[in-house]
Each structure stands twice: as structure tokens, then as C-alpha cells.
C-alpha positions as CSV (number, residue, x, y, z in Angstrom):
1,X,10.4,9.7,-55.4
2,X,11.7,13.0,-54.5
3,X,15.1,13.9,-52.9
4,X,14.8,14.3,-49.1
5,X,17.1,17.3,-49.3
6,X,16.4,19.3,-52.5
7,X,13.1,17.8,-53.3
8,X,14.1,17.2,-56.9
9,X,12.5,14.2,-58.8
10,X,14.6,11.0,-58.6
11,X,14.1,7.5,-60.2
12,X,12.6,5.1,-57.8
13,X,14.8,3.5,-55.0
14,X,17.7,5.9,-55.8
15,X,20.4,5.6,-53.0
16,X,21.8,9.1,-53.8
17,X,20.4,12.3,-55.3
18,X,21.8,12.9,-58.7
19,X,21.7,16.6,-58.3
20,X,22.8,17.4,-54.8
21,X,24.3,14.0,-54.0
22,X,22.3,13.6,-50.8
23,X,22.1,10.0,-49.4
24,X,18.4,8.9,-49.5
25,X,18.5,6.2,-47.0
26,X,17.2,7.2,-43.5
27,X,19.6,6.1,-40.8
28,X,18.1,4.8,-37.5
29,X,18.3,7.2,-34.6
30,X,21.3,6.5,-32.6
31,X,20.7,5.3,-29.0
32,X,21.4,8.2,-26.5
33,X,23.5,7.0,-23.7
34,X,21.9,7.7,-20.3
35,X,23.9,10.0,-17.8
36,X,25.9,8.2,-15.4
37,X,24.2,7.2,-12.1
38,X,20.6,7.2,-13.7
39,X,20.4,3.5,-14.3
40,X,20.4,1.4,-17.4
41,X,18.3,-0.9,-19.5
42,X,19.6,-4.2,-21.3
43,X,18.1,-7.3,-22.8
44,X,18.7,-10.8,-21.6
45,X,19.6,-13.4,-23.9
46,X,17.3,-16.4,-24.9
47,X,13.6,-16.7,-25.2
48,X,12.2,-15.1,-22.2
49,X,8.6,-13.6,-21.4
50,X,10.3,-10.4,-19.8
51,X,13.7,-10.1,-21.4
52,X,14.2,-6.4,-20.7
53,X,15.9,-5.5,-17.3
54,X,15.7,-2.2,-15.6
55,X,18.7,-1.6,-13.1
56,X,20.5,1.0,-11.3
57,X,23.5,0.9,-9.2
58,X,23.8,-3.0,-10.0
59,X,20.4,-3.4,-8.3
60,X,17.6,-5.0,-10.6
61,X,14.5,-2.7,-10.5
62,X,12.4,-5.1,-12.6
63,X,12.0,-7.3,-15.7
64,X,9.8,-6.2,-18.5
65,X,8.2,-7.5,-21.8
66,X,9.2,-4.2,-23.7
67,X,12.0,-1.9,-23.8
68,X,9.9,1.0,-23.2
69,X,8.6,-0.3,-20.1
70,X,12.0,-1.0,-18.7
71,X,13.0,2.6,-19.7
72,X,9.9,3.9,-17.9
73,X,10.9,2.1,-14.8
74,X,14.5,3.4,-14.9
75,X,13.2,7.0,-15.5
76,X,11.1,6.6,-12.5
77,X,14.1,5.9,-10.3
78,X,16.5,8.4,-12.0
79,X,16.5,10.7,-9.0
80,X,15.9,8.1,-6.3
81,X,18.6,6.2,-4.5
82,X,18.3,2.5,-5.0
83,X,20.4,0.0,-2.8
84,X,20.5,-3.6,-2.4
85,X,17.7,-3.4,0.2
86,X,15.4,-2.5,-2.4
87,X,14.8,-6.2,-3.3
88,X,14.6,-7.4,0.3
89,X,12.0,-10.1,1.1
90,X,9.3,-9.9,3.8
91,X,11.4,-12.1,5.9
92,X,14.7,-10.1,5.4
93,X,12.8,-6.9,6.3
94,X,11.4,-8.5,9.5
95,X,14.8,-9.7,10.5
96,X,16.3,-6.1,10.1
97,X,13.2,-4.6,11.7
98,X,13.1,-6.7,14.8
99,X,16.8,-5.9,15.5
100,X,15.8,-2.4,16.2
101,X,12.4,-2.7,17.5
102,X,12.7,-5.7,19.8
103,X,15.4,-3.8,22.0
104,X,12.6,-1.9,23.8
105,X,10.0,-4.8,24.1
106,X,9.5,-7.2,27.1
107,X,9.7,-11.0,26.3
108,X,5.9,-11.0,26.1
109,X,5.8,-8.3,23.4
110,X,8.5,-10.0,21.3
111,X,6.5,-13.2,21.6
112,X,3.4,-11.6,20.3
113,X,5.3,-10.4,17.1
114,X,7.1,-13.8,16.6
115,X,3.6,-15.3,16.6
116,X,2.2,-12.8,14.1
117,X,5.1,-13.3,11.9
118,X,4.5,-17.0,11.8
119,X,1.1,-16.5,10.8
120,X,2.2,-14.6,7.6
121,X,4.3,-17.6,6.3
122,X,2.9,-17.4,2.9
123,X,4.5,-14.1,2.4
124,X,8.1,-14.7,3.8
125,X,9.8,-15.2,0.4
126,X,8.0,-12.4,-1.3
127,X,9.8,-9.2,-2.1
128,X,8.5,-6.6,0.4
129,X,8.0,-3.9,-2.4
130,X,5.5,-6.1,-4.2
131,X,3.3,-6.7,-1.5
132,X,0.1,-4.8,-1.3
133,X,-2.9,-4.3,1.1
134,X,-4.9,-7.3,-0.6
135,X,-2.1,-9.7,0.3
136,X,-2.1,-8.8,3.9
137,X,-5.9,-8.6,4.0
138,X,-6.3,-12.1,2.6
139,X,-3.9,-13.5,5.3
140,X,-5.9,-11.7,8.0
141,X,-9.3,-12.8,6.7
142,X,-8.1,-16.5,6.4
143,X,-6.8,-16.0,10.0
144,X,-10.4,-14.7,11.3
145,X,-12.2,-17.5,9.5
146,X,-10.2,-20.1,11.5
147,X,-11.8,-18.6,14.7
148,X,-8.8,-16.6,15.8
149,X,-9.4,-13.6,18.0
150,X,-9.6,-10.1,17.1
151,X,-6.6,-9.0,19.2
152,X,-4.6,-11.7,17.4
153,X,-5.5,-10.2,14.0
154,X,-4.8,-6.8,15.2
155,X,-1.3,-7.8,16.2
156,X,-0.7,-9.0,12.7
157,X,-1.7,-5.6,11.3
158,X,0.5,-3.9,13.9
159,X,3.5,-6.0,12.7
160,X,2.9,-5.3,9.1
161,X,2.4,-1.6,9.8
162,X,5.7,-1.3,11.9
163,X,7.7,-3.3,9.1
164,X,6.1,-1.0,6.4
165,X,7.2,2.1,8.3
166,X,10.8,0.7,8.5
167,X,10.6,-0.1,4.8
168,X,9.6,3.4,4.0
169,X,12.4,4.9,5.9
170,X,14.8,2.8,4.0
171,X,13.2,3.7,0.7
172,X,12.1,0.2,-0.2
173,X,8.3,1.3,-0.5
174,X,6.5,4.7,-1.0
175,X,3.4,3.9,0.8
176,X,2.4,2.0,4.0
177,X,-0.3,-0.3,2.7
178,X,-0.9,-1.8,6.1
179,X,-2.9,1.3,7.0
180,X,-5.7,0.1,4.5
181,X,-6.1,-3.3,6.3
182,X,-9.6,-3.8,7.6
183,X,-9.9,-5.9,11.0
184,X,-13.2,-7.8,11.7
185,X,-15.7,-6.4,14.1
186,X,-14.5,-6.9,17.6
187,X,-17.5,-8.8,19.1
188,X,-17.2,-9.1,23.0
189,X,-18.2,-12.5,24.2
190,X,-20.4,-12.7,27.3
191,X,-18.5,-14.2,30.2
192,X,-20.0,-17.1,31.9
193,X,-20.4,-16.4,35.6
194,X,-20.7,-18.9,38.5
195,X,-24.2,-19.1,39.9
196,X,-25.2,-19.4,43.4
197,X,-25.8,-23.0,42.9
198,X,-22.5,-23.4,41.3
199,X,-20.7,-21.9,44.3
200,X,-22.5,-24.1,46.9
201,X,-21.3,-27.0,44.9
202,X,-17.7,-25.8,45.1
203,X,-18.2,-25.3,48.9
204,X,-19.4,-28.8,49.3
205,X,-16.3,-30.1,47.5
206,X,-13.3,-30.7,49.8
207,X,-10.7,-30.9,46.9
208,X,-7.9,-28.5,46.5
209,X,-9.1,-27.5,43.0
210,X,-12.5,-26.4,44.4
211,X,-10.8,-24.5,47.2
212,X,-8.7,-22.6,44.5
213,X,-11.6,-21.8,42.3
214,X,-13.4,-20.3,45.2
215,X,-10.4,-18.2,46.1
216,X,-10.4,-16.8,42.7
217,X,-14.2,-16.1,42.7
218,X,-14.2,-14.2,46.1
219,X,-11.1,-12.2,45.5
220,X,-11.4,-11.4,41.8
221,X,-7.8,-12.4,41.3
222,X,-6.5,-13.8,38.1
223,X,-5.2,-17.4,38.2
224,X,-1.8,-16.3,37.4
225,X,-1.8,-13.7,40.2
226,X,-2.9,-16.3,42.8
227,X,-0.3,-18.8,41.6
228,X,2.5,-16.2,42.0
229,X,1.3,-14.8,45.4
230,X,4.0,-15.2,47.9
231,X,3.1,-16.3,51.4
232,X,4.6,-13.1,52.9
233,X,1.9,-11.1,51.0
234,X,-1.1,-13.0,52.7
235,X,-2.2,-11.1,55.9
236,X,-5.3,-11.3,58.1
237,X,-8.3,-10.2,56.0
238,X,-6.2,-9.0,52.9
239,X,-3.4,-9.8,50.6
240,X,-1.0,-7.7,48.6
241,X,-0.8,-8.9,45.0
242,X,-1.8,-8.3,41.3
243,X,-0.1,-8.1,37.9
244,X,-0.5,-7.3,34.4
245,X,-0.9,-3.4,34.6
246,X,0.8,-0.8,36.6
247,X,-2.6,0.1,38.5
248,X,-3.1,-3.6,39.3
249,X,0.3,-4.4,40.6
250,X,0.7,-4.6,44.4
251,X,-2.9,-3.8,45.1
252,X,-4.6,-4.4,48.4
253,X,-7.0,-7.3,47.9
254,X,-9.7,-8.0,50.7
255,X,-10.1,-11.7,51.4
256,X,-13.7,-12.4,52.2
257,X,-14.4,-14.7,55.4
258,X,-15.8,-17.5,53.1
259,X,-12.3,-18.1,51.7
260,X,-10.0,-16.9,54.5
261,X,-9.3,-20.2,55.9
262,X,-8.1,-21.4,52.5
263,X,-5.5,-18.6,52.3
264,X,-4.3,-19.6,55.8
265,X,-3.9,-23.1,54.5
266,X,-2.1,-21.9,51.6
267,X,0.2,-19.9,53.7
268,X,0.9,-23.0,55.9
269,X,1.0,-25.5,53.0
270,X,2.1,-23.7,49.8
271,X,2.0,-27.1,48.1
272,X,-1.7,-26.8,47.9
273,X,-1.1,-25.2,44.5
274,X,0.6,-27.8,42.5
275,X,-0.9,-27.3,39.1
């Protein structure tokens, strides 16, 4: 062997050079301490599949099989802020998001999101930062296979999309994966209409239910609009009613002569509608 310093020939396995005195044993490289605030890497005790931990500001970024993987993870977050929110679950993000979002919604709007949230129960305990498009897509595909409507599936996508925007704003994720969700084709179902024969049968029926159906057919009112119609809004030949949209509210609705007597009965006997 040769001296690592002066290159003179030495006996095999010499600890020091007999000529220059250089120590021939290579010392392992010292671990370079990371600058403060850039994170840390440490190893957990015991036998573990992923013993190496990457952390920053006392927040665990992840667990890894190799030290080099943990170091790469810490380096990726060296210049990024990491808070306790980084490890929030889907449910925790939802609770924080709805406190902000529900303030501007009606009860009907909040109910829609609450229902959509329940349909994602399989993801409630997952860390939000670990969820990807395929997780959400799978939930929606299963939802649609059960025969649920396109609008209901779209509500789920809306929920995930808005939660993702909140998570991006709070630096939990870097990309809104909800934007890549594909909804099924919105197939419009043909509505069944009452035939002339059906209407004649209803006219022959003297029951209250038949009268109500005829009132809906001839005025085009929704059932909720008719049931919420106050007696004071019923006039001779027309009524003032409607709901759902701004354009549909308080509109003038003509009352054809065929059902005009039924509206008069309704005005005199409101108990006619007792469903």
C-alpha cells in the first residue's frame, strides 16, 4: 500500500506512514448540521419498515425507508412554511372550510354540501395532502353506479374543489386535484306527460288528490308552489305565486276555466291540501 499523503510505499495495513507520520485510516465524513429552521431528519427506534422521519417545526412531513429519502423530503420543504395544518385529515379540512364557506349559503345550500360530504365517508380519516384525483374519481364512479344523479355527483366535485382551494391557500397542498375529476355524461330523462285520456280520467275523479293534480297540470305550477300558495294570492282568473328562482317568484299565473272552481274551493277550504 502507498501513503495517502506522501505516496511512499508502506507495509500492508499500516496505521501510520513511517516517513511522514500521516494516519492512513479514512475517517467517516462528519454529519453536517442543517441550518436552523430548515427541518430535521431522525431515525425511530425498533424494527420499522419506514424508520426515518422528516420533520420541520415539530410537524412530521413523512416517514421513509431510507435516510436519503427523508433528507430529500426535508430539502423540498426547506423554504416552505410548514404548520400543524399540514397533516389535517379530510374531515378536519371540511370543518375548517365550512366555517368560512357556510356563512354565505342558504340552508338548502349547506344541506347540499353536507350530503355530498357524507358520500365521501371513506376519505374522512385520510390526510388531505395524500388524496389525489383517483381517490375522488373512484368515489364519484361508485356513486354514479348506484344510480345517483349527475347533479348530485357534480355537488361532490364542487365540494372537493372548494375544499382543495382552501387547502392550497393554507399551503396543505400545491395542486387542486379536483379539477381533473370527470363527471358522467348528463343524460336528460324524457319526462312523462299526461295524455288527454289521463286528464279525462282525472276530471272524472271527484277526489281532492285528482283536483290537485289537475291544478298543477293546467297552471304549470310546482307542487311546492301550490302548497305554499296563500289564499290571498288567489284572484279571479289568476294567482300570484312561484318560487325557486328570482324570475319565477311572485309571477302572475293564469288559472284556466277548467280548474278555476278548484282554486275557489281551495280559497274557501284551505284544508283541501292536507298532504
